[in-house]
N, C-alpha and C positions, 0 to 999 in steps of 0.2 A: 703459567707453565708448570707441568707436573714434575716434581722432583724425582719420584721413582722412575718416570720415563727417561729423564735425563741421565740418571745414574746407570740405568740398564743400557742406554745408548752408549755411554762412555765405556762400559764393560764390553759391549759388542765391538766397538772400535778398537779397544785395547787388545782384546784377544786376537782379532784379525792381524794386528801388527805383530803381536808376540809370537803367534804361530809361525810367521815367516822368518823370525830371527834364527831359531835353531835350524830351520830348513835351509836357510842360506849358509849357515856355518857348516852344516853337514855336506852341502854341495861343494863348498870350498875345501874342506879338510878330509872328506871321505868319498868324494865323487858320487854323492847321493843324488838321485835314486838309481843311477845306472849300475852302481856296484851291486845292487841287490840280485841281479841276474847273472853275475859272474861266478866262476868256479869257487867252491868253498875255500880252497887253499889261498886264493888271492884275497878273498874277503876277510878271512881270519888273520892273515898276515897284516893287511892294511889296518884292521881294527886294533891289533896288538900294538902296532906302531903309533896309533893315536893316543894311547895311554889314558890316564884318568880324565884328562880334559875332554876326550871324545865321549866317554861314558857320561860325563856331566851334561854334555849337549843333548845326548839322547834322553837323559832324565828330564831336562827342560822341555823337550818335545813331548814326553809322556805327561808332564804336568799340564801342558796346553790342551792335550786331548781330554784330560780329566776336568779341566775348567768348563768344558762344554756341558758336563753333567749338571752344573749349576746354572749356566747361562741359558740353556734351552728352556727350562721351566720358567725362568724369569721373563724371557722374551714372550713365551706363550701366554703368560699372565696378562700382558699389556696389549696383545694382538686384537685385531678387530673381530674376527669371527670366533666367538667364544666356543662354538661347537667343535672347533678344531684344536682348541687349547690342549686338551688331554693328549691327543695324538702327537702334537708338536713337542710337548714336554717329554713324553715317553720316548719318541723316536730319537730326539736329540741326546737324551741321557744315555740311551743304549748305544748310539753312535760313538759317544765319547768313551764309554766303558770298553767297547770292543776294540776301538783303535788303541786305547791305552794298553789293553792286554797284548796286542801285537807289538807295540813299541817296548813293552817291559822286557822282552827277551834280550834286548840290547843292553839293558842295565843289569839284569839279574842272572842271565844264563850265558850269553855270548862271552863276557870277560873270562869266565872260567874255561870255556872251550878254546878261546884264542890263546890263553896262557898255556894250556895243555898241548895245543897244536905246535906252539913255538918252542916248547921245552927241548933244549938240545940233548937232554939225556933220554928223551922218549924214543921208543922204537917205531919204525915205519908202520907197523900194524896198528899201533895205538893211534898214531896220527890219522891213519885212514879211517879208523872207527870214529874218531872225533869229527872228521869231515862229514861222515854219513849222518851222525847225530845232528850236526849243524844244518845240513840240508833238509832233514825231516822237520826240525824245529822251524826253519825258515818257511817251509811250505805250509806247515800247519798254522803256527802262531802268526806268521807274517802274511802269506798269500791268502789263506783260507779265512782266518779270523780278523786280523787287522785290516787287510786290504779288501777282500771280497765282501765279507759280511759287514765290516765297518763302513765301506763305501756305499753299500746298498742302503744301509740305515741312514747314512749322511744324505744321500740323494732324496730319500723319502722325507727326512727332516727339512731340508732346504725347500722342497716343493710345498710342503704344508705351511711352512713359515712364510714363504713368499705370498701364499694365498691369504695369510693372516694380516698382511700389511699392504693392501692395495693402494693406499694413499702415500706410499713411500716415494713414488716417482717412477717414471718409465725407465730411466737409466738403471736405477737400483733393481727394479723388477727384471729388466733385461739381463743384468749381470747374474741374478739369481737363477733364471731359467737357463742361461748359458752354463752355469755351474752344474745344474741338474743334467743337462745334455752331455757335458764333457765327462763328469765323474761317472754317469750312467754308462756311457760308451766304454769307459775304462774298465768296467766290470768284466768285459770280455777277456782281459788279460789273464785273470785267474783261470777262467775256463779253458783258454788256449793252452796254458801251461799244464792243466790237468790232462789235456789230450795230446801232450807232447809237441805242441806247436809253439812258434814264436809269438809273443804277445807285444812286440815292440810297437806296432801301430796303435794298440789300445792304450799303451802307457802315455802316448802323446795326448790322448783325450783326458787322461787323469790329471796330467800336469796342467793342461789348459783349464780343466774344470776347477781345480783347487785355486788357481790364480783368480778365476772369476768369482769363486766363493769368497776370497779375501776382499775383492772389490765390492761385492754385495754386502758383506758384513761391515766394511768401512762406511759404505753409503747409508746403510740402514742405521748404523750407530750414529752417524752425523745427523741424519734426519730426526732421530729420536731426541738427540741432544738439542738441536736447534728449534724443533717444532713441538717437542713433547707429545702430549696426547693427540695433537693434530695429525700425527702420522697414523693413528689408529682410532678413527671415529667409531663409536659404538653403533654397529648395524647388525642386522640379523645374519645368522650363518647361512 
């Protein structure tokens, strides 16, 4: 059994679990992801109330996204179809970087905005200006870069990586394709918001897709751990 395959399998499994820990904490403490589409005043007030602990959770989420930058090339290196390895490595790394950029706003920009918005000595005009800045930042770094571009790259990475591991099993393959479909459908949310429409129906696809992605990564990680190179027999692209 190949030790590199087992280690990469363990890393894949671990990242899938780790990704869901800050997500669950944000859902419990910050009403994530529903809060992302609420008025700026409500979001900033809720963020300020969360304190340093909430910032730390966002930072952990950021680190999980950055971890994909290293995991994607490692997975690509042990995949079956060598002709897809470069694409898989590049798409995964870019997906991690773009999503990390989007998440970084909650660590390095929103704390200052939330504190300024909550300042009792501040005047209403300043608070209104801060709310506008937050909305612009949320739409650009969040919706455009982190969600739309990041999700598009994630969809492409999952699709190519699923093709790289045809021997991983039908359940694992099915979870991967469900993730592609769900996250791909969720891309419509950003476009809907750009046209001034509600993207609620698309957000359900995103949530379903990322849950399926977690199942896929867990399954692929376990398969690599238990079967090693047997998950990725060397065949032509």
